[in-house]
C-alpha positions in Angstrom: 142.5 52.6 108.1 139.1 54.1 108.6 138.3 57.5 107.1 136.6 60.1 109.3 133.3 61.5 108.0 133.4 64.9 106.5 131.7 67.3 109.1 131.0 70.0 106.6 127.6 68.7 105.3 126.2 68.3 108.7 127.0 72.0 109.5 125.7 73.4 106.2 122.6 71.2 106.3 121.4 72.7 109.6 122.0 76.3 108.5 119.6 76.5 105.6 117.4 78.9 107.6 120.0 81.6 106.8 118.5 81.9 103.4 115.5 83.6 105.1 117.7 86.8 105.4 117.7 87.0 101.6 113.9 87.7 101.5 114.0 91.3 102.7 116.7 92.1 100.1 114.6 90.5 97.3 111.4 92.2 98.5 113.0 95.6 98.5 115.6 95.3 95.7 113.1 96.3 92.8 111.3 99.6 93.7 109.6 99.6 90.3 107.4 96.7 91.6 106.0 98.6 94.6 106.4 102.3 93.5 102.7 103.1 93.4 100.1 104.8 95.5 97.4 102.2 95.7 96.3 100.3 97.7 96.5 102.6 100.6 96.5 101.4 104.3 95.2 103.9 106.8 95.8 106.6 104.4 99.4 105.7 103.7 100.3 104.9 100.0 101.4 101.4 99.2 105.0 102.6 98.6 105.4 103.6 102.2 103.5 100.9 104.0 105.1 98.1 102.0 108.5 99.2 103.1 107.5 99.5 106.6 106.0 96.1 106.5 109.3 94.7 105.4 111.0 96.4 108.5 108.7 94.4 110.7 109.1 91.3 108.7 112.9 91.5 108.5 113.0 92.0 112.2 111.0 88.8 112.7 113.2 86.9 110.2 116.4 88.0 111.9 115.0 87.0 115.3 114.1 83.5 113.9 117.6 83.1 112.5 119.2 84.2 115.9 117.0 81.7 117.8 118.0 78.9 115.4 121.6 79.9 115.6 121.7 80.0 119.4 119.7 76.8 119.9 
């Protein structure tokens, strides 16, 4: 009697890209690390442009995960 291979490892192996979605959480989870005024970017304090940069980066990461999931 032949045993069927376990399909679970193949599914989880191809979905490691989902860990990319943890990066925005980690980048914004500790405000004490980025709660400062310098360096400024076009007159905006670091505190504000750092968070806005994560909005753009998180959008890119979500798009990457979406494309990997659909393909």
